C-alpha positions in Angstrom: -15.8 -36.0 -16.6 -15.7 -32.3 -17.6 -14.5 -31.5 -21.2 -11.2 -29.4 -21.9 -11.3 -26.1 -23.2 -8.8 -24.6 -25.8 -8.8 -21.0 -26.7 -7.2 -19.2 -29.7 -6.5 -15.6 -28.4 -6.2 -13.1 -31.1 -3.9 -9.9 -30.7 -6.5 -8.0 -32.9 -9.4 -8.9 -35.3 -8.5 -10.3 -38.6 -5.2 -12.3 -37.3 -6.7 -15.6 -38.2 -8.4 -17.0 -34.9 -11.2 -18.8 -36.7 -8.7 -20.1 -39.6 -6.4 -21.6 -36.9 -9.5 -23.1 -35.2 -10.9 -24.5 -38.4 -7.4 -25.9 -39.4 -7.0 -27.5 -36.1 -10.5 -29.1 -36.5 -9.8 -30.7 -39.9 -6.5 -32.1 -38.4 -8.4 -33.7 -35.6 -11.0 -35.0 -38.0 -8.5 -36.6 -40.0 -7.1 -38.4 -36.9 -10.5 -39.8 -36.6 -12.1 -37.8 -34.0 -15.6 -36.8 -34.0 -15.7 -32.9 -34.7 -18.8 -30.7 -35.2 -19.1 -27.0 -35.8 -21.3 -25.5 -33.2 -21.1 -22.0 -34.1 -18.6 -20.4 -36.7 -18.7 -16.7 -38.0 -16.6 -16.6 -41.2 -17.4 -12.7 -41.7 -17.5 -13.3 -45.5 -14.0 -14.5 -45.7 -13.7 -17.0 -48.6 -10.7 -19.0 -47.5 -12.2 -19.4 -43.9 -15.5 -20.4 -45.3 -13.6 -23.0 -47.6 -12.3 -24.6 -44.3 -16.0 -25.6 -43.2 -16.6 -28.0 -46.3 -16.9 -31.5 -45.1 -17.2 -30.5 -41.4 -20.3 -31.6 -39.7 -22.3 -28.6 -38.6 -25.1 -28.5 -35.7 -28.0 -26.2 -37.0 -28.1 -22.9 -35.4 -31.2 -21.8 -33.1 -33.4 -19.2 -34.6 -34.8 -16.6 -32.4 -37.1 -13.6 -33.1 -36.7 -10.4 -31.2 -38.7 -7.3 -31.6 -39.6 -8.3 -35.2 -36.1 -9.3 -36.1 -34.7 -12.9 -36.7 -31.4 -13.9 -35.3 -29.6 -17.1 -35.1 -27.6 -18.3 -32.0 -25.7 -21.4 -30.9 -28.0 -24.1 -30.2 -26.4 -25.5 -27.0 -29.0 -28.4 -26.4 -28.4 -29.6 -29.9 -24.8 -29.7 -29.3 -24.9 -31.6 -26.0 -27.5 -33.9 -27.7 -25.3 -34.6 -30.7 -22.5 -35.4 -27.9 -19.4 -35.1 -30.2 -15.9 -35.5 -29.0 -14.9 -31.8 -30.0 -17.0 -28.7 -30.7 -16.0 -25.6 -32.4 -17.7 -22.5 -30.9 -16.6 -19.1 -32.2 -16.6 -15.8 -30.6 -16.4 -16.6 -26.7 -17.5 -13.1 -25.8 -20.6 -12.9 -27.9 -23.8 -11.4 -26.2 -26.9 -13.7 -26.8 -30.1 -12.1 -28.0 -32.5 -11.4 -25.1 -34.5 -14.1 -24.2 -31.9 -16.8 -24.6 -31.3 -19.1 -21.8 -27.8 -17.5 -21.1 -26.8 -14.0 -21.7 -23.3 -14.8 -22.8 -22.0 -17.5 -25.1 -19.2 -18.4 -22.5 -22.0 -19.4 -20.3 -23.3 -21.7 -23.2 -19.6 -23.2 -23.4 -19.7 -23.9 -19.9 -22.7 -26.2 -20.1 -21.1 -27.8 -23.0 -17.9 -28.6 -21.0 -20.0 -29.8 -18.1 -21.5 -32.3 -20.5 -18.0 -33.8 -21.1 -17.5 -32.3 -24.6 -14.4 -30.6 -25.3 -14.6 -27.3 -27.0 -12.3 -24.9 -29.2 -13.1 -21.3 -29.1 -11.6 -17.9 -30.0 -11.6 -14.5 -28.4 -9.8 -11.3 -29.2 -7.7 -9.5 -26.6 -9.9 -6.5 -26.5 -12.9 -8.4 -25.2 -11.1 -9.6 -22.1 -12.8 -7.8 -19.1 -9.7 -6.8 -17.3 -8.3 -5.1 -20.4 -11.7 -3.5 -21.7 -10.8 0.1 -20.5 -7.3 0.1 -21.4 -8.2 -1.0 -25.0 -10.7 1.7 -25.0 -8.0 4.3 -24.1 -5.9 3.1 -26.8 -8.3 2.7 -29.5 -11.0 5.1 -28.6 -13.4 2.4 -29.4 -15.4 0.9 -26.5 -16.0 -2.9 -26.4 -19.6 -3.9 -25.4 -19.1 -7.7 -25.5 -16.6 -9.0 -22.8 -15.6 -12.2 -21.3 -14.3 -12.6 -17.4 -10.6 -13.2 -17.6 -11.0 -16.4 -15.3 -13.1 -18.0 -18.1 -10.2 -17.8 -20.4 -7.6 -18.5 -17.7 -9.4 -21.6 -16.8 -8.8 -23.0 -20.5 -6.3 -26.1 -20.5 -4.5 -24.5 -23.4 -4.4 -20.9 -24.8 -2.7 -20.3 -28.0 -2.0 -16.9 -29.1 -2.6 -16.0 -32.8 -0.3 -13.0 -33.6 0.7 -10.9 -36.6 3.1 -8.0 -37.2 1.1 -4.8 -37.5 2.3 -4.1 -41.0 1.3 -7.5 -42.2 -2.2 -7.3 -40.8 -2.8 -4.0 -42.4 -1.6 -5.6 -45.8 -4.2 -8.4 -45.3 -6.8 -5.6 -44.8 -5.7 -3.8 -47.9 -5.9 -7.0 -49.8 -9.6 -7.3 -48.7 -8.8 -10.5 -46.7 -10.5 -9.0 -43.6 -13.3 -6.6 -44.4 -15.3 -5.9 -47.4 -13.7 -3.4 -49.8 -16.0 -0.4 -48.7 -14.8 -0.7 -45.0 -11.1 -1.2 -45.5 -10.3 2.4 -45.8 -12.2 3.4 -42.7 -10.6 0.6 -40.7 -7.0 1.4 -41.7 -7.5 5.0 -40.7 -9.1 4.2 -37.2 -8.9 1.0 -35.3 -6.1 -0.5 -37.5 -3.6 2.2 -37.1 0.1 0.8 -36.5 0.3 2.2 -32.9 -3.2 0.6 -32.0 -2.2 -2.8 -33.5 1.4 -2.5 -31.8 0.0 -1.6 -28.2 -2.8 -4.5 -28.7 0.0 -6.9 -29.6 1.9 -5.9 -26.4 -1.2 -6.4 -24.2 -1.8 -9.9 -25.7 1.9 -11.0 -25.3 1.9 -9.6 -21.7 -1.5 -11.4 -20.9 -0.4 -14.7 -22.3 3.0 -14.2 -20.5 1.2 -14.0 -17.3 -0.7 -17.1 -18.0 2.5 -19.0 -18.9 3.9 -17.6 -15.7 1.2 -19.1 -13.6 1.6 -22.4 -15.3 5.3 -22.4 -14.6 4.7 -21.5 -10.9 2.3 -24.5 -10.7 4.8 -26.8 -12.5 7.5 -25.7 -10.1 5.1 -26.2 -7.1 4.2 -29.8 -8.3 7.6 -30.7 -8.9 9.1 -29.1 -5.7 11.6 -27.0 -7.6 13.1 -24.6 -5.2 15.9 -23.2 -7.3 15.3 -20.0 -9.1 14.7 -20.2 -12.7 15.4 -16.6 -14.3 12.7 -16.6 -16.9 11.7 -13.0 -15.8 13.2 -10.4 -13.5 11.6 -10.3 -10.2 13.1 -7.9 -7.5 12.2 -8.6 -3.9 12.9 -5.7 -1.2 13.0 -6.8 2.5 11.2 -4.1 4.8 11.9 -4.1 8.5 9.8 -1.1 9.2 12.9 1.1 9.9 13.6 4.5 8.6 15.9 2.9 5.7 12.6 1.4 4.1 12.0 4.5 1.6 15.6 4.3 0.4 15.4 0.5 -0.3 12.0 0.7 -1.9 13.3 3.3 -4.5 16.6 1.5 -5.0 14.6 -1.7 -5.8 12.3 0.0 -8.1 15.1 1.4 -10.1 16.8 -2.0 -10.4 13.3 -3.3 -11.6 13.0 -0.5 -14.0 16.2 -1.5 -15.8 14.3 -4.7 -17.2 11.2 -4.3 -19.1 8.3 -6.0 -17.6 10.1 -6.7 -14.2 8.1 -7.3 -10.9 8.8 -5.5 -7.9 7.8 -7.2 -4.5 8.1 -6.1 -1.1 7.9 -8.4 1.9 8.1 -7.7 5.8 8.8 -10.7 8.0 7.1 -11.0 11.2 7.6 -13.6 13.9 5.0 -16.0 14.5 3.9 -14.8 17.9 4.2 -11.1 17.0 6.1 -10.2 20.1 9.6 -9.7 19.0 9.2 -7.4 16.0 10.6 -3.9 16.2 8.6 -2.8 13.1 7.2 0.8 12.9 3.6 0.4 12.0 3.4 4.0 10.7 6.4 3.5 8.6 5.2 0.3 7.2 2.0 1.7 5.9 3.8 4.8 4.3 6.3 2.3 2.8 3.6 0.0 1.6 1.8 2.9 0.0 5.1 3.9 -1.7 5.6 0.2 -3.0 2.1 0.2 -4.6 2.5 3.7 -6.0 5.6 2.5 -7.8 3.7 -0.4 -9.3 4.8 -3.1 -6.9 3.0 -5.4 -4.5 3.3 -5.9 -0.7 3.5 -8.9 1.4 3.8 -10.0 4.8 5.3 -13.3 5.9 5.3 -15.0 9.4 8.6 -16.8 10.2 10.9 -17.4 13.1 14.3 -17.1 11.2 14.3 -14.1 9.2 17.0 -15.0 6.5 15.4 -18.2 5.8 12.0 -16.9 5.8 13.0 -14.3 3.4 14.7 -16.7 1.1 11.7 -19.1 1.1 9.5 -16.3 0.0 12.0 -15.0 -2.6 12.3 -18.7 -4.0 8.5 -19.3 -4.0 8.2 -16.0 -6.1 10.9 -17.1 -8.4 12.8 -13.9 -7.7 16.0 -13.1 -9.4 17.2 -10.2 -7.1 16.9 -9.3 -3.4 17.5 -5.9 -2.1 18.2 -5.6 1.9 19.3 -2.7 3.9 22.9 -2.7 5.6 22.7 -3.9 9.2 22.1 -1.1 11.8 23.7 -3.1 14.4 26.8 -1.5 16.1 28.6 -4.8 16.8 30.8 -5.4 13.6 31.7 -9.1 14.7 28.1 -10.4 14.5 26.5 -11.7 11.4 23.4 -9.6 10.7 20.4 -10.6 8.3 22.0 -9.2 5.4 25.2 -11.3 5.6 23.3 -14.5 6.6 20.9 -14.0 3.6 23.6 -13.4 1.2 25.4 -16.5 2.4 22.3 -18.7 1.9 21.0 -17.0 -1.2 22.4 -19.4 -3.7 21.6 -18.3 -7.4 19.6 -15.1 -6.1 21.5 -11.8 -6.5 21.6 -9.9 -3.1 22.1 -6.1 -2.9 23.0 -4.8 0.4 22.2 -1.0 0.4 23.8 1.3 2.8 21.7 4.0 4.3 21.7 6.8 6.8 20.8 4.5 9.8 23.7 2.0 9.0 25.7 1.3 12.2 23.5 3.5 14.4 22.2 0.6 16.5 18.6 -0.4 17.1 18.3 1.0 20.7 15.6 -1.3 21.9 13.5 -0.1 24.5 14.4 -1.6 27.9 11.6 -3.7 29.0 9.5 -3.0 31.9 8.8 -5.0 34.9 6.9 -8.2 33.9 4.6 -8.2 37.3 3.1 -5.5 39.1 4.3 -3.9 42.1 1.9 -5.7 44.5 3.0 -9.1 43.3 6.8 -8.3 43.6 6.1 -7.0 47.0 4.3 -10.1 47.9 7.3 -12.3 46.6 9.7 -10.2 48.6 7.7 -10.6 51.7 7.3 -14.4 51.1 11.0 -14.8 50.4 12.3 -12.9 53.3 9.7 -14.3 55.9 8.5 -17.5 54.5 12.2 -19.1 54.5 12.9 -18.5 58.1 9.4 -19.7 59.1 9.7 -22.9 56.9 12.9 -23.6 58.7 11.4 -23.1 62.1 8.7 -25.4 61.2 11.1 -28.1 59.9 13.4 -28.3 63.0 11.3 -30.3 65.2 10.0 -32.4 62.2 13.0 -34.5 61.8 12.9 -35.2 58.1 15.7 -36.4 56.0 17.6 -33.8 54.0 16.3 -34.6 50.6 12.7 -34.1 51.9 13.7 -30.7 53.4 15.4 -29.6 50.2 12.2 -30.3 48.3 10.1 -28.4 50.6 12.4 -25.4 50.5 12.2 -25.8 46.6 8.6 -25.8 46.8 8.7 -22.6 48.6 11.0 -21.1 45.9 8.7 -22.0 43.3 5.9 -20.3 45.1 7.9 -17.1 45.5 8.9 -17.2 41.9 5.2 -17.5 40.9 4.1 -14.6 43.0 7.2 -12.1 42.8 9.1 -13.0 39.8 12.8 -13.8 39.3 14.4 -11.6 41.9 12.6 -12.5 45.0 12.8 -16.2 43.9 16.6 -15.9 43.6 17.0 -14.3 46.9 14.8 -16.9 48.3 17.0 -19.6 46.8 20.1 -18.0 48.3 18.5 -17.8 51.7 17.0 -21.2 51.5 20.6 -22.5 50.6 22.1 -20.8 53.7 19.2 -22.1 56.1 19.7 -25.7 54.8 23.3 -25.6 55.2 23.1 -24.2 58.7 20.4 -25.9 60.3 19.9 -29.2 58.2 23.3 -30.2 56.8 25.7 -32.0 59.1 27.8 -30.7 60.7 24.8 -28.5 62.0 25.2 -24.7 62.8 28.4 -24.4 60.6 28.7 -23.5 56.9 30.9 -26.5 56.4 29.3 -29.6 54.5 30.8 -33.0 55.4 29.3 -35.1 52.6 29.7 -34.4 48.9 26.4 -35.6 48.0 25.0 -32.8 50.2 27.0 -30.3 48.3 25.8 -31.6 45.1 22.0 -31.5 46.4 22.4 -27.9 47.7 23.9 -26.9 44.5 21.2 -28.5 42.2 18.6 -26.9 44.7 20.1 -23.4 43.9 20.3 -24.0 40.1 16.7 -25.3 39.9 15.3 -22.6 41.8 17.3 -19.9 39.5 16.0 -21.8 36.4 12.4 -22.0 37.6 12.5 -18.4 38.7 13.8 -17.2 35.2 11.3 -19.2 33.4 8.4 -17.8 35.5 9.7 -14.3 34.9 10.0 -14.9 31.3 6.6 -16.4 30.9 5.1 -13.5 32.8 6.9 -10.9 30.6 5.7 -12.7 27.4 2.1 -12.9 28.8 2.2 -9.1 29.2 3.7 -8.8 25.6 1.1 -11.0 24.3 -1.6 -9.1 25.9 -0.1 -5.7 24.7 0.2 -7.3 21.0 -3.6 -8.5 21.3 -4.5 -5.0 22.4 -2.4 -3.3 19.6 -3.8 -5.9 17.0 -7.4 -4.9 18.2 -6.8 -1.3 17.9 -5.2 -1.7 14.4 -8.2 -3.9 13.4 -10.4 -1.2 14.6 -8.6 1.4 12.4 -8.7 -1.0 9.3 -12.4 -1.5 9.9 -12.6 2.3 10.0 -11.0 2.6 6.7 -12.9 -0.2 5.0 -16.2 1.2 6.0 -15.1 4.5 4.7 -15.4 6.5 7.7 -12.7 8.7 6.8 -14.0 11.9 8.4 -11.2 13.5 10.5 -13.3 14.1 13.5 -14.6 10.4 13.7 -10.9 9.3 13.4 -9.6 11.5 15.9 -12.4 10.7 18.4 -11.7 7.1 17.9 -8.0 7.9 18.7 -9.1 9.8 21.7 -11.0 7.0 23.2 -8.5 4.2 22.4 -5.7 5.9 24.4 -7.7 7.6 27.0 -6.4 11.1 25.9 -8.2 14.4 26.7 -7.6 16.2 23.5 -6.3 15.1 20.0 -5.5 17.8 17.4 -4.3 17.7 14.0 -2.0 20.8 13.1 -0.9 22.2 9.8 1.8 24.4 9.2 0.8 27.8 7.7 2.6 28.6 4.5 5.5 31.3 5.3 9.1 31.7 4.7 12.0 30.8 7.0 12.1 28.9 10.2 10.7 25.4 10.5 11.8 22.2 12.0 15.6 22.0 12.5 16.0 25.5 10.8 19.5 26.1 10.3 19.5 29.9 10.4 18.0 30.1 13.7 18.0 26.8 15.6 15.2 24.4 15.8 14.2 21.6 18.3 16.9 21.1 21.0 19.3 23.8 19.8 22.0 24.9 22.1 21.7 28.5 22.4 18.4 28.7 24.1 16.3 25.9 25.5 12.6 25.9 26.5 11.9 28.7 28.8 15.3 30.4 28.0 15.6 33.8 29.1 17.1 35.6 26.2 14.8 35.4 23.1 14.1 31.5 23.2 11.5 29.6 24.8 8.0 28.3 23.7 5.9 30.8 21.8 8.6 33.4 22.4 7.5 36.5 21.0 10.5 37.5 19.2 11.7 35.0 17.0 12.0 31.9 19.4 10.0 28.9 18.8 10.0 25.4 20.5 13.4 24.9 22.2 14.5 27.8 19.9 17.7 29.6 20.8 17.8 32.7 18.3 15.2 32.5 15.6 13.3 30.0 13.9 11.9 26.7 14.9 8.6 25.4 15.6 5.8 28.2 15.8 8.7 30.7 15.1 7.6 34.4 14.8 9.5 34.6 11.5 9.0 30.9 10.5 5.1 30.4 9.8 2.6 29.4 12.5 0.4 26.5 13.0 -3.3 26.3 12.5 -5.7 23.6 13.9 -7.2 21.6 11.0 -9.3 19.1 13.3 -9.7 18.5 17.0 -11.7 16.5 19.6 -11.9 16.5 23.2 -10.8 19.3 25.5 -8.7 22.5 24.9 -6.7 21.9 21.8 -3.1 22.3 21.3 -2.3 25.3 19.1 1.3 24.4 18.0 3.7 21.4 18.6 5.2 21.4 22.0 2.2 22.6 23.9 1.0 19.2 24.0 2.2 16.0 25.8 2.7 14.0 22.8 3.7 15.3 19.2 3.7 12.9 16.3 5.3 14.3 13.3 3.5 13.0 10.1 5.4 14.9 7.5 7.0 18.2 7.0 3.5 20.2 7.2 1.2 18.1 9.6 1.8 17.0 13.3 -0.7 15.3 15.5 -0.6 16.9 19.1 -2.2 14.8 21.9 -2.8 15.7 25.6 -3.6 13.2 28.3 -1.9 10.4 30.1 1.8 9.5 29.5 2.1 6.8 26.6 4.4 4.0 26.5 6.5 3.2 23.5 4.2 0.5 22.3 1.3 3.1 22.4 3.2 5.7 20.6 3.9 3.2 17.7 0.2 2.6 17.2 -0.6 6.4 17.7 1.8 6.9 14.7 -0.6 4.5 12.7 -3.5 6.5 13.6 -1.6 9.8 12.7 -0.7 8.2 9.3 -4.2 7.6 8.6 -5.5 10.9 9.8 -3.0 12.6 7.1 -4.9 10.2 4.6 -8.1 11.1 5.6 -7.2 14.9 5.6 -6.0 14.5 2.0 -9.3 12.7 1.0 -11.3 15.2 2.7 -9.7 18.1 0.9 -9.8 16.1 -2.5 -13.6 15.6 -2.1 -14.0 19.3 -1.2 -11.9 20.4 -4.2 -14.1 17.7 -6.4 -17.3 19.2 -5.0 -16.1 22.9 -5.8 -14.9 21.9 -9.2 -17.9 20.0 -10.3 -20.5 22.7 -10.5 -17.9 25.1 -11.9 -17.1 22.6 -14.5 -20.6 21.9 -15.4 -21.3 25.7 -15.4 -18.4 26.2 -17.7 -19.4 23.5 -20.1 -23.0 24.7 -20.1 -21.7 28.3 -20.7 -19.4 27.2 -23.5 -22.0 25.0 -25.1 -24.5 27.7 -25.1 -22.3 30.2 -26.6 -21.4 27.7 -29.3 -25.1 27.3 -30.0 -26.0 30.9 -30.2 -22.7 31.7 -32.0 -23.4 29.0 -34.8 -26.3 26.7 -34.5 -28.7 29.7 -34.0 -27.0 32.2 -36.3 -26.7 29.7 -39.3 -30.5 29.3 -39.9 -30.8 33.1 -39.0 -28.3 33.7 -41.6 -29.9 31.8 -44.4 -33.5 33.3 -43.7 -31.7 36.9 -43.7 -30.0 36.0 -47.1 -33.2 34.7 -48.7 -35.3 37.6 -47.7 -32.6 40.3 -48.7 -32.5 38.4 -52.1 -36.2 38.8 -52.5 -36.1 42.4 -51.6 -33.4 43.2 -54.0 -34.1 45.0 -57.3 -30.8 44.2 -59.3 -32.0 40.7 -59.9 -35.5 39.9 -61.5 -36.2 36.3 -59.8 -38.6 33.6 -61.7 -41.5 32.3 -59.8 -39.6 29.1 -59.2 -36.6 31.1 -57.7 -38.8 33.0 -55.5 -40.5 29.9 -54.2 -37.2 28.3 -53.5 -36.2 31.4 -51.6 -39.2 31.5 -49.7 -39.0 27.8 -48.9 -35.4 28.5 -47.7 -36.6 31.3 -45.5 -39.5 29.3 -44.1 -37.3 26.3 -43.4 -34.6 28.4 -41.8 -37.3 30.2 -39.5 -38.8 26.8 -38.6 -35.4 25.6 -37.6 -34.7 28.6 -35.7 -37.9 28.5 -33.9 -37.3 25.0 -32.9 -33.9 25.6 -31.5 -35.1 28.6 -29.4 -38.1 26.7 -28.2 -35.8 23.8 -27.1 -33.6 26.4 -25.3 -36.6 28.0 -23.6 -38.2 24.6 -22.9 -34.9 23.2 -21.4 -34.6 26.5 -19.1 -38.2 26.2 -18.0 -37.6 22.5 -17.2 -34.5 23.3 -14.9 -36.4 26.1 -13.3 -39.5 23.7 -12.7 -42.0 26.2 -14.2 -43.0 24.1 -17.4 -46.8 23.8 -17.7 -47.9 20.4 -18.4 -51.8 19.4 -19.1 -52.3 15.5 -19.1 -55.4 14.1 -20.9 -55.9 10.8 -22.7 -54.0 10.6 -26.0 -53.9 8.2 -28.7 -50.4 7.5 -29.9 -51.7 7.1 -33.7 -53.3 10.8 -33.4 -49.9 12.2 -32.3 -47.2 10.3 -34.1 -48.2 11.4 -37.7 -47.8 15.2 -36.5 -44.4 14.5 -35.1 -43.2 12.6 -38.2 -44.7 15.2 -40.7 -42.7 18.0 -38.8 -39.6 16.1 -40.0 -40.1 17.2 -43.7 -38.2 14.9 -46.3 -36.8 12.5 -43.8 -40.3 11.4 -42.8 -40.3 9.0 -45.8 -37.6 7.0 -43.8 -39.7 6.3 -40.8 -42.1 3.2 -40.8 -44.7 2.8 -37.9 -46.0 -0.3 -36.3 -48.9 0.6 -33.9 -50.9 -2.5 -33.2 -54.7 -2.1 -33.2 -56.2 -1.6 -29.9 -53.1 0.0 -28.4 -54.6 1.9 -25.3 -54.7 5.5 -24.8 -52.1 7.2 -22.7 -52.0 10.1 -20.0 -49.7 12.7 -21.8 -49.8 16.3 -22.9 -50.4 16.1 -26.6 -48.1 19.0 -27.5 -45.2 17.7 -25.3 -45.6 14.3 -26.7 -45.3 15.4 -30.2 -42.1 17.2 -29.3 -40.7 14.1 -27.6 -41.6 11.8 -30.5 -40.3 14.4 -33.1 -36.9 14.8 -31.2 -36.6 11.1 -30.9 -37.4 10.2 -34.5 -35.3 13.1 -36.0 -32.3 11.9 -33.9 -32.8 8.2 -35.0 -33.2 9.3 -38.9 -30.0 11.1 -38.4 -27.9 8.2 -37.5 -29.7 5.5 -39.5 -27.8 4.3 -42.5 -29.5 4.9 -45.9 -32.1 2.4 -46.7 -32.5 1.3 -43.3 -35.8 2.9 -42.0 -36.5 3.9 -38.5 -39.4 1.9 -36.9 -41.7 3.4 -34.3 -43.8 0.7 -32.4 -45.8 0.4 -29.4 -46.7 -2.2 -26.7 -48.3 -2.2 -23.4 -47.8 -4.1 -20.2 -50.2 -3.6 -17.2 -50.4 0.0 -16.4 -47.9 1.3 -18.8 -47.6 1.7 -22.5 -44.3 1.8 -24.2 -43.2 3.7 -27.3 -40.1 2.4 -29.1 -38.1 4.4 -31.6 -35.5 1.8 -33.1 -32.7 2.7 -35.5 -29.9 0.7 -37.0 -27.2 3.1 -36.5 -23.8 2.9 -34.8 -25.6 2.8 -31.5 -24.1 4.0 -28.0 -21.8 2.3 -25.6 -23.7 1.2 -22.4 -21.5 3.5 -20.3 -22.6 6.4 -22.2 -26.3 5.7 -22.1 -26.9 8.4 -19.4 -24.4 10.8 -20.8 -26.6 11.4 -23.9 -29.2 12.9 -21.8 -27.0 15.9 -20.7 -27.7 19.3 -22.3 -25.4 20.1 -25.4 -24.2 16.5 -25.7 -23.4 15.0 -28.9 -21.0 12.2 -27.8 -18.2 13.5 -30.1 -20.2 14.3 -33.2 -18.7 17.4 -34.5 -21.3 18.2 -37.1 -22.8 21.5 -35.9 -25.5 21.7 -38.3 -27.6 19.3 -36.7 -28.6 21.2 -33.6 -27.4 22.2 -30.1 -27.6 18.8 -28.6 -30.7 19.5 -26.5 -33.1 17.0 -28.2 -32.4 14.0 -25.8 -32.1 16.1 -22.9 -35.4 17.9 -23.5 -37.1 14.7 -24.5 -36.3 12.9 -21.3 -37.3 16.1 -19.2 -40.6 16.3 -20.9 -41.2 12.7 -20.7 -40.5 12.8 -16.9 -42.7 16.0 -16.5 -45.6 13.8 -17.9 -45.0 11.0 -15.3 -43.0 8.7 -17.8 -39.5 7.5 -18.5 -37.4 7.6 -21.1 -34.6 4.8 -21.3 -32.1 3.7 -24.0 -31.5 0.2 -25.0 -29.1 -1.6 -27.4 -30.8 -2.7 -30.5 -29.9 -6.3 -31.3 -27.9 -6.6 -34.4 -26.6 -3.0 -33.8 -28.3 0.3 -33.3 -30.2 2.1 -30.4 -33.7 1.7 -29.2 -35.2 4.6 -27.3 -38.3 3.5 -25.1 -40.8 6.0 -23.8 -42.9 4.5 -21.1 -46.1 6.4 -20.0 -49.1 5.5 -17.8 -52.1 4.0 -19.6 -55.2 6.2 -19.6 -58.1 5.0 -17.3 
């Protein structure tokens, strides 16, 4: 049986996670439970270390990596010891390279699989989903993370929290960090604002976990009624024009409660045949919901009120927002009234809107069968019935048999021609049966009541069969239509998912789908006046002048008129701005709305104009979905174009600014020092001693050397970017080049240790360029290494390549910034302008690649950065 995981989640470092874990372990041991310490990090905190006394501890595994010894959790030893409970601190810890698992949480998974319970700790900033948020708040990137699902899978999660002021007091008293680190911690990471934000993140994350557990409990215990533990606002969308109003109203209701959830739901029928939703509107409303921080859901159900309430209760919703009915019949109960009557404890808001009471105006359904089948049905009804009567006259059958044969013919007519030919056949059959086969013959009188009943039943059955056949044919046609629409929308969704957002591709798919001759996306040009429905001068369908009107109006009228314009503005109005073609495919494009067969208004600036065959209402709905996607594609295209234009400009501006800063300060500083030293030596008002003269000369010499190095870096970088740097490769021994690179550093050279193994092969390199590369890397490592921690330069070889490593123990670089440090004039936030222009690493990589090698940064285990230069081995 798999072990159980319990996690102590800390809102911030130092709140007492490890202390709480050890306290629980001691209580468990007092109850007789077998407890061992797999790995606990006390960070030098005396009170935490005191709790370890008396607890059985599994020895740690010792690992050596690049000459440094590290201790890690010994997973195999814990599993072999097989305790009832193992304490394993720092769940997000990254193991030393070469370990079986890259992360400690993976070690914990193995221990849990062995049936051992585990108690662990993790801070909120180490959760993968919050990593970037924490960096934005604190400015400190977290390199070690653990997937959220690993922590959520824990059987118990306990939040260890503390007020920001109390945690800062703990820091000030030295209960978290060593005294020399307290001031820096209080001034940076442990500011009150940072701690408050981390605390809120932790509370919200745990609240989500608790909410998940509550939902599971309600589901397991079949609890349908709402528990108002948290505000959840559900807005019902029908795909109608009122959707935007409802979404915004629901968002305002949710905003009144801190942390409230906004959910939008659209109920569609199980067969998809009766929905009157507008796909284009639903697409826009879904984008609006998600833009307001909500989520969109689609639920299948026959009974809309009950399906809506089932969803709301399943989501534990507290409030439900619906639009007022658009029905014109006031005596009928709409969805809103029915939902409110059945809602129970859920608050129902019925919101009026512009479309209230205007009716739905459903499109009249077309014929269910083709014209050929209807004609065949009429022919079979009008000719088949008399022929059947003529055939039955000499047969001498009983009346029930004759009625069944006539009924069979009516069914055949219904299957062939639909409802109306079948009803006609039924009436005609009734008359023929009465006249020729029902006593007394050749009269419309029926002598026996049973015969009356038989004939009436015959007519009713014939009518019902014809109605059912017609309805089935109509539904079959609707199903085929829905299937075709679904396939088209699926193609559109695939188009979006594959990233094929280029407008020509999308318009070409639209033209192929609907069999159109031309599809054009039009955009209104910026101009004053006029426009759609312009008040000052008419608009579409104004009374004063219809299309082709004689006085001023008309399509593309020269003086003022636009589409259906009377006296002035409108579409394509002379004084109201024109239209331009954004993208088009197919034949001759439409130049303005009204010149095409179909216009789809996307927004106040964009119109999709299509030419070709007439489109049905269902086709137009799908076309609107395509139009909405075309607008999105246009915006994405323009955003990409703007980004492409802005990228080089921003880079050029950054380079220019950095170069000006370099020339204005970094180059001027050593130049000013050299000038001051030389002027002092030339002055006659002061008599310098030999020691003073030597010091001034040394200052001038050092300044000029620094100036020469900066200018050389700038020139070499420009040569690299221009591709004119001369490189002469020859076999070079690392031990011949490295001393010169270190000696050029001056006094800091004493902080460099070398470890070049005997027998290290020669490499193919340009000696002067390699010396520059190593000099820049070593100088950079010395600059960031703490005092007393020397920089180590080592070498190793594998196959055809030799690697030179420059290892420091400084603050290191976040993994996401590894490539950014190689950009020119980049110091990653270092504001010290006395240490160069930020070209060292960029130049080092460029020179290394010019020699056919690579320069790659890596994290130094235990903290710091390792720069690895890889070059080809000399033959």
